[in-house]
N, C-alpha and C positions, 0 to 999 in steps of 0.2 A: 090554663093552669092558674090558680091562686096559692101564693105562699103568704105566710104571716110570720113576721118577726116582731119581737119586743125588745125595746132597750130601756135600761135605766136611766141613760143620758141620751136625750134626743139629737145632741149634737154629733152622733155617729150615723144619723140616718142619710144625710148626703152622702157620705162616704160609702156607705153600704149600697145606696142606689146607684152610684158610679161603677162599683165594682160588678154589680149585677148586669148593669147595661152593656158591660164589656164582654160579657159570655157569649160565645158563638151561639146563634139561633134564638137569642132574645131579642124581640123587637121593640118592647117598650116597658117601662118600669115607672111606676107612680104610686104615689101614696093616697089611700082612700080615707077620707074623713068620716069616722063612726057617726051615725046619727043623722048624716045628710040624707034627704029623701031620694036624690038621684045618685047618691055615692060620687060626688064629684071628685074628679081627680085634681090633685094639687100639683102644680108645675115644679120644676127645679127652681124657678126664680121664686116662687112663693116659699119654698123650703129655705132657701139661702138667705131671703130677707127676714125670715123669722129665727135664724140662728144667731145666738147672742153675740158672736164675733162680727156680725153684719152690722150692728149698732154703734 
């Protein structure tokens, strides 16, 4: 299954991924980057490093 979410503030992305990962039966959660030929997944570390509070 694929779900799509939109956020006006990308700072909410990490917390949303964490909540979804903790749902029973969910095996993996990741962000897809639009426009990538292989739709490479972005890891939690990638998301955390781009969050404004990480700088």
